[in-house]
N, C-alpha and C positions, 0 to 999 in steps of 0.2 A: 642660781646664777651668782657669780662672785660680785662683790660690791665694787661699784665703779669708783675708780680713783678720780677725784675732782681736782682740776687745776684752778688757777686763779680766774681764768676766763669762764669756766663752767660755773664757778661760784658767783661771778658777776652776772652771768645770764640768769641764774636762779634768783639772785637778789632783785634784779630788774623785773623779772616776771612776777615775783611775789608782790611787788609794789604796784604793778600794772600789767595784768595778764592779757589786756586787750590791745596793747601796743602792736603796731605792725612789725613784721619781720625786719623791714628796712630800718625802722626806728631802733629796734633792739640791737641790730648790727652796729649802728652808729654809736649807741651808748656803751657797748662793750668793746669797741675798737676793732671789729672784724668786717669783712665784706659780707654781703647777704648770704651767699651760698655756703661758706664755711659755718656761719652762724646758724643757719637753718639745719645743717647736718648735725651740729652739736645739740641743738634743741631736740631734734628727732632721736638722737642717741640717748639723751637724758630721759625722753619719754619711753623709749623702748626698754631701757634698763630699769624703769620704775622709779627713777628719782623724781621726775615730774609725773604725778599720778592723775592729773586732770586740771581742768580750768572751770572756775565757777564764779558766780556773782555773790558778793557779800550783801546780805539783806538785813535791813534794820527791823528787828523784831516788833518794835512799837508800830511801825508803819504798816505792818501786815496783821495787826491786831492779835499779836502773840506776845504780850508784854511780860509774862510771868516766867521766870527761870527758877526751877526747883532743883536743888541738889539732893539726891536721895542716896544714902549709904545703905547698902544691902548686905546682910549677912545670910549666908546659906546654911542649911542644916548640916550639909557635908560638902567637902571640897573635892570630891572625886571627879575624875575626868568626865564621866557621863553627865553629872549634874551641871558642871561648868559648861559643857557643850549645849545642853538643853537650855540653860539660862541665856547663853550667847545667841542661840538661834531665835529665841523668843524676842529678846531685846532688838535684834537686827530687823525684825518685822514691824516694830512699833515706831511710827514716824515722830511721835512726841519725844522720843529719846534721841537727842542730837549728839550727845557724847556719852561714852561708856568706857570705864577703865577698870581692869582687874587690878586690885590693890593688895599691898601688904598691910599688916597691922590688924586692928580690931575688926574691920569690915572687909568683905570680899570684893565688892564693887562700889564704884562711885558713878552715878548717872547724873547728867544734866538733862532735865525734862523741860520742854517749852510748851506752855499752854496759854489759852486765852484768859482764864480766870480761875478762881479757887474751885468753882463747881467742876470745871473741866479736869482739874487735877484730882478731885475727889472721884470722878468717874474713871479716870485712868487707874487710880489705885484700886478701886473696887472691881472694875471690869477686866483689868489686865494683871497688874503687878501682884496683887494679893491672891490671885487665882493660880499663879504659877507654882507648881509643885517644887518643894525644896527650899522655898524662901522662909528663913527663920525669923528675920526681923527687918524692918524698914525704918530708917530715921530720915525725916525730911527737913531741909532748911531752905527757906525762901530768900532769894537775893533781893535786897532792898534797892540797890542800884549797881550798875556796871561801871567800874572804874577804868578797866582796861580790857580790851579784847583784841587779839591779833591772830591772824593766820600766817604771819610771817615768822619763819624760823630765823634765828640769829646766825646767818651764814657768814 
């Protein structure tokens, strides 16, 4: 599907929904300067074209007893397509992995893993990540504190 050209109203809709995805359609229409029906059509088109991919609640990790974020750099033995696909499929099944990026440079992947404590991370490593065929090395870094986190793109 061709990329949707976004005008200034589409960008305002996106910016408003990024800051508050729970606002009513009426409130959104007022904020972007449209009447409700055209605003709703634009939102629906943004959803249909995959610009807006969903709506979610942002959860405080500490409040749900998952205070530990671990960044793991993964190097694979080989970077062939089938190894990459196997790794991607495994990572997609593991709820502890909340972010995963295929990288350039020394390492192949960067993961953000969220766990309750060091024992939970140890179990994750031993029971999942180290058992995955094709993983050559794992380097883990523990976040001490979170300075900034945002789900808002600079539209």
